[in-house]
mmJSON file of the N, C-alpha and C atoms, coordinates in Angstrom:
{"data_MODEL":{"atom_site":{
"group_PDB":["ATOM","ATOM","ATOM","ATOM","ATOM","ATOM","ATOM","ATOM","ATOM","ATOM","ATOM","ATOM","ATOM","ATOM","ATOM","ATOM","ATOM","ATOM","ATOM","ATOM","ATOM","ATOM","ATOM","ATOM","ATOM","ATOM","ATOM","ATOM","ATOM","ATOM","ATOM","ATOM","ATOM","ATOM","ATOM","ATOM","ATOM","ATOM","ATOM","ATOM","ATOM","ATOM","ATOM","ATOM","ATOM","ATOM","ATOM","ATOM","ATOM","ATOM","ATOM","ATOM","ATOM","ATOM","ATOM","ATOM","ATOM","ATOM","ATOM","ATOM","ATOM","ATOM","ATOM","ATOM","ATOM","ATOM","ATOM","ATOM","ATOM","ATOM","ATOM","ATOM","ATOM","ATOM","ATOM","ATOM","ATOM","ATOM","ATOM","ATOM","ATOM","ATOM","ATOM","ATOM","ATOM","ATOM","ATOM","ATOM","ATOM","ATOM","ATOM","ATOM","ATOM","ATOM","ATOM","ATOM","ATOM","ATOM","ATOM","ATOM","ATOM","ATOM","ATOM","ATOM","ATOM","ATOM","ATOM","ATOM","ATOM","ATOM","ATOM","ATOM","ATOM","ATOM","ATOM","ATOM","ATOM","ATOM","ATOM","ATOM","ATOM","ATOM","ATOM","ATOM","ATOM","ATOM","ATOM","ATOM","ATOM","ATOM","ATOM","ATOM","ATOM","ATOM","ATOM","ATOM","ATOM","ATOM","ATOM","ATOM","ATOM"],
"id":[1,2,3,4,5,6,7,8,9,10,11,12,13,14,15,16,17,18,19,20,21,22,23,24,25,26,27,28,29,30,31,32,33,34,35,36,37,38,39,40,41,42,43,44,45,46,47,48,49,50,51,52,53,54,55,56,57,58,59,60,61,62,63,64,65,66,67,68,69,70,71,72,73,74,75,76,77,78,79,80,81,82,83,84,85,86,87,88,89,90,91,92,93,94,95,96,97,98,99,100,101,102,103,104,105,106,107,108,109,110,111,112,113,114,115,116,117,118,119,120,121,122,123,124,125,126,127,128,129,130,131,132,133,134,135,136,137,138,139,140,141],
"type_symbol":["N","C","C","N","C","C","N","C","C","N","C","C","N","C","C","N","C","C","N","C","C","N","C","C","N","C","C","N","C","C","N","C","C","N","C","C","N","C","C","N","C","C","N","C","C","N","C","C","N","C","C","N","C","C","N","C","C","N","C","C","N","C","C","N","C","C","N","C","C","N","C","C","N","C","C","N","C","C","N","C","C","N","C","C","N","C","C","N","C","C","N","C","C","N","C","C","N","C","C","N","C","C","N","C","C","N","C","C","N","C","C","N","C","C","N","C","C","N","C","C","N","C","C","N","C","C","N","C","C","N","C","C","N","C","C","N","C","C","N","C","C"],
"label_atom_id":["N","CA","C","N","CA","C","N","CA","C","N","CA","C","N","CA","C","N","CA","C","N","CA","C","N","CA","C","N","CA","C","N","CA","C","N","CA","C","N","CA","C","N","CA","C","N","CA","C","N","CA","C","N","CA","C","N","CA","C","N","CA","C","N","CA","C","N","CA","C","N","CA","C","N","CA","C","N","CA","C","N","CA","C","N","CA","C","N","CA","C","N","CA","C","N","CA","C","N","CA","C","N","CA","C","N","CA","C","N","CA","C","N","CA","C","N","CA","C","N","CA","C","N","CA","C","N","CA","C","N","CA","C","N","CA","C","N","CA","C","N","CA","C","N","CA","C","N","CA","C","N","CA","C","N","CA","C","N","CA","C","N","CA","C"],
"label_alt_id":[null,null,null,null,null,null,null,null,null,null,null,null,null,null,null,null,null,null,null,null,null,null,null,null,null,null,null,null,null,null,null,null,null,null,null,null,null,null,null,null,null,null,null,null,null,null,null,null,null,null,null,null,null,null,null,null,null,null,null,null,null,null,null,null,null,null,null,null,null,null,null,null,null,null,null,null,null,null,null,null,null,null,null,null,null,null,null,null,null,null,null,null,null,null,null,null,null,null,null,null,null,null,null,null,null,null,null,null,null,null,null,null,null,null,null,null,null,null,null,null,null,null,null,null,null,null,null,null,null,null,null,null,null,null,null,null,null,null,null,null,null],
"label_comp_id":["UNK","UNK","UNK","UNK","UNK","UNK","UNK","UNK","UNK","UNK","UNK","UNK","UNK","UNK","UNK","UNK","UNK","UNK","UNK","UNK","UNK","UNK","UNK","UNK","UNK","UNK","UNK","UNK","UNK","UNK","UNK","UNK","UNK","UNK","UNK","UNK","UNK","UNK","UNK","UNK","UNK","UNK","UNK","UNK","UNK","UNK","UNK","UNK","UNK","UNK","UNK","UNK","UNK","UNK","UNK","UNK","UNK","UNK","UNK","UNK","UNK","UNK","UNK","UNK","UNK","UNK","UNK","UNK","UNK","UNK","UNK","UNK","UNK","UNK","UNK","UNK","UNK","UNK","UNK","UNK","UNK","UNK","UNK","UNK","UNK","UNK","UNK","UNK","UNK","UNK","UNK","UNK","UNK","UNK","UNK","UNK","UNK","UNK","UNK","UNK","UNK","UNK","UNK","UNK","UNK","UNK","UNK","UNK","UNK","UNK","UNK","UNK","UNK","UNK","UNK","UNK","UNK","UNK","UNK","UNK","UNK","UNK","UNK","UNK","UNK","UNK","UNK","UNK","UNK","UNK","UNK","UNK","UNK","UNK","UNK","UNK","UNK","UNK","UNK","UNK","UNK"],
"label_asym_id":["A","A","A","A","A","A","A","A","A","A","A","A","A","A","A","A","A","A","A","A","A","A","A","A","A","A","A","A","A","A","A","A","A","A","A","A","A","A","A","A","A","A","A","A","A","A","A","A","A","A","A","A","A","A","A","A","A","A","A","A","A","A","A","A","A","A","A","A","A","A","A","A","A","A","A","A","A","A","A","A","A","A","A","A","A","A","A","A","A","A","A","A","A","A","A","A","A","A","A","A","A","A","A","A","A","A","A","A","A","A","A","A","A","A","A","A","A","A","A","A","A","A","A","A","A","A","A","A","A","A","A","A","A","A","A","A","A","A","A","A","A"],
"label_entity_id":["1","1","1","1","1","1","1","1","1","1","1","1","1","1","1","1","1","1","1","1","1","1","1","1","1","1","1","1","1","1","1","1","1","1","1","1","1","1","1","1","1","1","1","1","1","1","1","1","1","1","1","1","1","1","1","1","1","1","1","1","1","1","1","1","1","1","1","1","1","1","1","1","1","1","1","1","1","1","1","1","1","1","1","1","1","1","1","1","1","1","1","1","1","1","1","1","1","1","1","1","1","1","1","1","1","1","1","1","1","1","1","1","1","1","1","1","1","1","1","1","1","1","1","1","1","1","1","1","1","1","1","1","1","1","1","1","1","1","1","1","1"],
"label_seq_id":[1,1,1,2,2,2,3,3,3,4,4,4,5,5,5,6,6,6,7,7,7,8,8,8,9,9,9,10,10,10,11,11,11,12,12,12,13,13,13,14,14,14,15,15,15,16,16,16,17,17,17,18,18,18,19,19,19,20,20,20,21,21,21,22,22,22,23,23,23,24,24,24,25,25,25,26,26,26,27,27,27,28,28,28,29,29,29,30,30,30,31,31,31,32,32,32,33,33,33,34,34,34,35,35,35,36,36,36,37,37,37,38,38,38,39,39,39,40,40,40,41,41,41,42,42,42,43,43,43,44,44,44,45,45,45,46,46,46,47,47,47],
"pdbx_PDB_ins_code":[null,null,null,null,null,null,null,null,null,null,null,null,null,null,null,null,null,null,null,null,null,null,null,null,null,null,null,null,null,null,null,null,null,null,null,null,null,null,null,null,null,null,null,null,null,null,null,null,null,null,null,null,null,null,null,null,null,null,null,null,null,null,null,null,null,null,null,null,null,null,null,null,null,null,null,null,null,null,null,null,null,null,null,null,null,null,null,null,null,null,null,null,null,null,null,null,null,null,null,null,null,null,null,null,null,null,null,null,null,null,null,null,null,null,null,null,null,null,null,null,null,null,null,null,null,null,null,null,null,null,null,null,null,null,null,null,null,null,null,null,null],
"Cartn_x":[0.852,-0.2,0.914,1.825,2.842,3.582,4.144,4.638,3.575,1.985,1.099,0.972,0.847,0.872,2.096,3.169,4.272,4.381,4.131,3.904,3.078,1.971,0.929,1.094,1.728,1.984,3.277,3.663,4.643,3.988,2.874,2.379,1.903,2.231,1.552,0.102,-0.519,-1.881,-1.811,-2.35,-2.355,-3.812,-4.35,-5.608,-5.368,-6.465,-6.331,-6.784,-6.575,-6.789,-8.311,-8.929,-10.665,-10.919,-10.494,-10.809,-10.132,-8.822,-7.832,-8.719,-9.18,-9.888,-11.313,-11.825,-13.101,-12.945,-11.837,-11.162,-10.811,-10.261,-9.727,-10.845,-12.087,-13.145,-14.088,-14.026,-14.849,-14.053,-12.832,-12.083,-12.036,-11.969,-12.204,-13.559,-15.007,-16.155,-16.115,-15.53,-15.759,-15.092,-13.877,-13.283,-13.967,-14.459,-15.439,-16.617,-17.012,-18.335,-17.766,-16.707,-15.947,-15.942,-15.102,-14.956,-16.103,-17.244,-18.439,-19.236,-18.988,-19.571,-18.458,-17.426,-16.62,-16.721,-17.038,-17.345,-18.829,-19.464,-20.889,-20.9,-19.849,-20.049,-19.192,-18.046,-17.296,-18.266,-19.623,-20.49,-21.127,-21.782,-22.419,-22.097,-20.737,-20.127,-20.046,-19.964,-20.017,-21.388,-22.528,-23.484,-24.045],
"Cartn_y":[-1.025,0.133,1.503,1.127,2.648,2.443,1.316,1.698,2.464,2.107,2.649,3.831,4.266,5.901,6.649,6.255,6.89,7.142,5.983,6.176,7.432,7.214,7.994,9.568,9.786,10.978,11.808,11.368,11.739,12.417,11.507,11.649,12.955,13.845,15.322,15.023,16.264,16.339,16.824,15.941,16.195,16.924,17.981,18.64,18.906,18.358,18.673,20.196,20.141,21.786,22.187,21.314,21.702,22.144,21.531,21.877,23.455,23.249,24.513,25.921,25.628,26.629,27.04,26.231,26.106,27.273,26.705,27.483,29.009,29.109,30.382,31.185,30.848,31.524,32.094,30.864,31.063,32.301,32.295,33.056,34.909,34.62,35.914,36.606,35.669,36.297,36.494,36.054,36.41,37.847,38.12,39.012,40.444,39.826,40.8,41.264,40.481,40.841,41.733,41.052,41.785,43.422,43.694,44.953,45.794,45.086,45.909,46.512,45.114,45.491,46.804,46.52,47.562,48.983,48.879,50.552,50.816,49.974,50.497,50.677,50.114,50.754,51.913,52.051,53.621,54.777,54.527,55.273,55.475,54.314,54.704,55.394,55.591,55.925,57.6,57.905,59.254,60.214,59.252,59.898,60.212],
"Cartn_z":[-0.061,-0.224,0.245,0.705,0.737,-0.498,-1.094,-2.647,-3.292,-3.355,-4.196,-3.962,-2.712,-2.022,-2.732,-2.611,-2.791,-4.55,-5.213,-6.379,-7.041,-6.632,-6.961,-6.511,-5.27,-5.057,-5.538,-6.443,-7.33,-8.989,-9.039,-10.224,-10.353,-11.452,-11.964,-12.475,-12.275,-12.893,-14.349,-15.29,-16.699,-16.96,-17.531,-17.998,-19.438,-20.089,-21.635,-21.851,-23.031,-23.559,-23.506,-23.733,-23.668,-22.295,-21.191,-19.724,-19.562,-19.767,-19.553,-20.204,-21.448,-22.137,-21.855,-20.901,-20.16,-19.117,-18.322,-16.928,-17.361,-18.509,-18.525,-19.051,-19.783,-20.269,-19.001,-18.053,-16.971,-16.058,-16.0,-15.022,-15.598,-17.111,-17.962,-17.769,-17.534,-17.449,-16.144,-15.017,-13.783,-13.359,-14.227,-14.061,-14.377,-15.604,-16.016,-15.238,-14.977,-13.966,-12.775,-12.029,-11.252,-11.238,-12.613,-13.015,-13.395,-13.587,-13.794,-12.291,-11.428,-9.932,-9.498,-9.564,-8.94,-9.556,-10.608,-11.297,-10.97,-10.612,-10.208,-9.065,-8.074,-6.469,-6.564,-7.648,-7.708,-7.814,-8.772,-9.036,-8.074,-7.558,-6.137,-5.152,-4.698,-3.56,-4.336,-5.555,-5.8,-5.745,-5.523,-5.377,-4.159],
"occupancy":[1.0,1.0,1.0,1.0,1.0,1.0,1.0,1.0,1.0,1.0,1.0,1.0,1.0,1.0,1.0,1.0,1.0,1.0,1.0,1.0,1.0,1.0,1.0,1.0,1.0,1.0,1.0,1.0,1.0,1.0,1.0,1.0,1.0,1.0,1.0,1.0,1.0,1.0,1.0,1.0,1.0,1.0,1.0,1.0,1.0,1.0,1.0,1.0,1.0,1.0,1.0,1.0,1.0,1.0,1.0,1.0,1.0,1.0,1.0,1.0,1.0,1.0,1.0,1.0,1.0,1.0,1.0,1.0,1.0,1.0,1.0,1.0,1.0,1.0,1.0,1.0,1.0,1.0,1.0,1.0,1.0,1.0,1.0,1.0,1.0,1.0,1.0,1.0,1.0,1.0,1.0,1.0,1.0,1.0,1.0,1.0,1.0,1.0,1.0,1.0,1.0,1.0,1.0,1.0,1.0,1.0,1.0,1.0,1.0,1.0,1.0,1.0,1.0,1.0,1.0,1.0,1.0,1.0,1.0,1.0,1.0,1.0,1.0,1.0,1.0,1.0,1.0,1.0,1.0,1.0,1.0,1.0,1.0,1.0,1.0,1.0,1.0,1.0,1.0,1.0,1.0],
"B_iso_or_equiv":[0.0,0.0,0.0,0.0,0.0,0.0,0.0,0.0,0.0,0.0,0.0,0.0,0.0,0.0,0.0,0.0,0.0,0.0,0.0,0.0,0.0,0.0,0.0,0.0,0.0,0.0,0.0,0.0,0.0,0.0,0.0,0.0,0.0,0.0,0.0,0.0,0.0,0.0,0.0,0.0,0.0,0.0,0.0,0.0,0.0,0.0,0.0,0.0,0.0,0.0,0.0,0.0,0.0,0.0,0.0,0.0,0.0,0.0,0.0,0.0,0.0,0.0,0.0,0.0,0.0,0.0,0.0,0.0,0.0,0.0,0.0,0.0,0.0,0.0,0.0,0.0,0.0,0.0,0.0,0.0,0.0,0.0,0.0,0.0,0.0,0.0,0.0,0.0,0.0,0.0,0.0,0.0,0.0,0.0,0.0,0.0,0.0,0.0,0.0,0.0,0.0,0.0,0.0,0.0,0.0,0.0,0.0,0.0,0.0,0.0,0.0,0.0,0.0,0.0,0.0,0.0,0.0,0.0,0.0,0.0,0.0,0.0,0.0,0.0,0.0,0.0,0.0,0.0,0.0,0.0,0.0,0.0,0.0,0.0,0.0,0.0,0.0,0.0,0.0,0.0,0.0],
"pdbx_formal_charge":[null,null,null,null,null,null,null,null,null,null,null,null,null,null,null,null,null,null,null,null,null,null,null,null,null,null,null,null,null,null,null,null,null,null,null,null,null,null,null,null,null,null,null,null,null,null,null,null,null,null,null,null,null,null,null,null,null,null,null,null,null,null,null,null,null,null,null,null,null,null,null,null,null,null,null,null,null,null,null,null,null,null,null,null,null,null,null,null,null,null,null,null,null,null,null,null,null,null,null,null,null,null,null,null,null,null,null,null,null,null,null,null,null,null,null,null,null,null,null,null,null,null,null,null,null,null,null,null,null,null,null,null,null,null,null,null,null,null,null,null,null],
"auth_seq_id":[1,1,1,2,2,2,3,3,3,4,4,4,5,5,5,6,6,6,7,7,7,8,8,8,9,9,9,10,10,10,11,11,11,12,12,12,13,13,13,14,14,14,15,15,15,16,16,16,17,17,17,18,18,18,19,19,19,20,20,20,21,21,21,22,22,22,23,23,23,24,24,24,25,25,25,26,26,26,27,27,27,28,28,28,29,29,29,30,30,30,31,31,31,32,32,32,33,33,33,34,34,34,35,35,35,36,36,36,37,37,37,38,38,38,39,39,39,40,40,40,41,41,41,42,42,42,43,43,43,44,44,44,45,45,45,46,46,46,47,47,47],
"auth_comp_id":["UNK","UNK","UNK","UNK","UNK","UNK","UNK","UNK","UNK","UNK","UNK","UNK","UNK","UNK","UNK","UNK","UNK","UNK","UNK","UNK","UNK","UNK","UNK","UNK","UNK","UNK","UNK","UNK","UNK","UNK","UNK","UNK","UNK","UNK","UNK","UNK","UNK","UNK","UNK","UNK","UNK","UNK","UNK","UNK","UNK","UNK","UNK","UNK","UNK","UNK","UNK","UNK","UNK","UNK","UNK","UNK","UNK","UNK","UNK","UNK","UNK","UNK","UNK","UNK","UNK","UNK","UNK","UNK","UNK","UNK","UNK","UNK","UNK","UNK","UNK","UNK","UNK","UNK","UNK","UNK","UNK","UNK","UNK","UNK","UNK","UNK","UNK","UNK","UNK","UNK","UNK","UNK","UNK","UNK","UNK","UNK","UNK","UNK","UNK","UNK","UNK","UNK","UNK","UNK","UNK","UNK","UNK","UNK","UNK","UNK","UNK","UNK","UNK","UNK","UNK","UNK","UNK","UNK","UNK","UNK","UNK","UNK","UNK","UNK","UNK","UNK","UNK","UNK","UNK","UNK","UNK","UNK","UNK","UNK","UNK","UNK","UNK","UNK","UNK","UNK","UNK"],
"auth_asym_id":["A","A","A","A","A","A","A","A","A","A","A","A","A","A","A","A","A","A","A","A","A","A","A","A","A","A","A","A","A","A","A","A","A","A","A","A","A","A","A","A","A","A","A","A","A","A","A","A","A","A","A","A","A","A","A","A","A","A","A","A","A","A","A","A","A","A","A","A","A","A","A","A","A","A","A","A","A","A","A","A","A","A","A","A","A","A","A","A","A","A","A","A","A","A","A","A","A","A","A","A","A","A","A","A","A","A","A","A","A","A","A","A","A","A","A","A","A","A","A","A","A","A","A","A","A","A","A","A","A","A","A","A","A","A","A","A","A","A","A","A","A"],
"auth_atom_id":["N","CA","C","N","CA","C","N","CA","C","N","CA","C","N","CA","C","N","CA","C","N","CA","C","N","CA","C","N","CA","C","N","CA","C","N","CA","C","N","CA","C","N","CA","C","N","CA","C","N","CA","C","N","CA","C","N","CA","C","N","CA","C","N","CA","C","N","CA","C","N","CA","C","N","CA","C","N","CA","C","N","CA","C","N","CA","C","N","CA","C","N","CA","C","N","CA","C","N","CA","C","N","CA","C","N","CA","C","N","CA","C","N","CA","C","N","CA","C","N","CA","C","N","CA","C","N","CA","C","N","CA","C","N","CA","C","N","CA","C","N","CA","C","N","CA","C","N","CA","C","N","CA","C","N","CA","C","N","CA","C","N","CA","C"],
"pdbx_PDB_model_num":[1,1,1,1,1,1,1,1,1,1,1,1,1,1,1,1,1,1,1,1,1,1,1,1,1,1,1,1,1,1,1,1,1,1,1,1,1,1,1,1,1,1,1,1,1,1,1,1,1,1,1,1,1,1,1,1,1,1,1,1,1,1,1,1,1,1,1,1,1,1,1,1,1,1,1,1,1,1,1,1,1,1,1,1,1,1,1,1,1,1,1,1,1,1,1,1,1,1,1,1,1,1,1,1,1,1,1,1,1,1,1,1,1,1,1,1,1,1,1,1,1,1,1,1,1,1,1,1,1,1,1,1,1,1,1,1,1,1,1,1,1]
}}}
């Protein structure tokens, strides 16, 4: 059992390009939403 754990603890995770693209798109979308909310808060605080 210890050999099995040692072997797999050294493995690196590999993600396919499709998953990485989806994660990048999601991050970009959330950043865009954050920018919009930040701008709205700035405008609200000026009033």
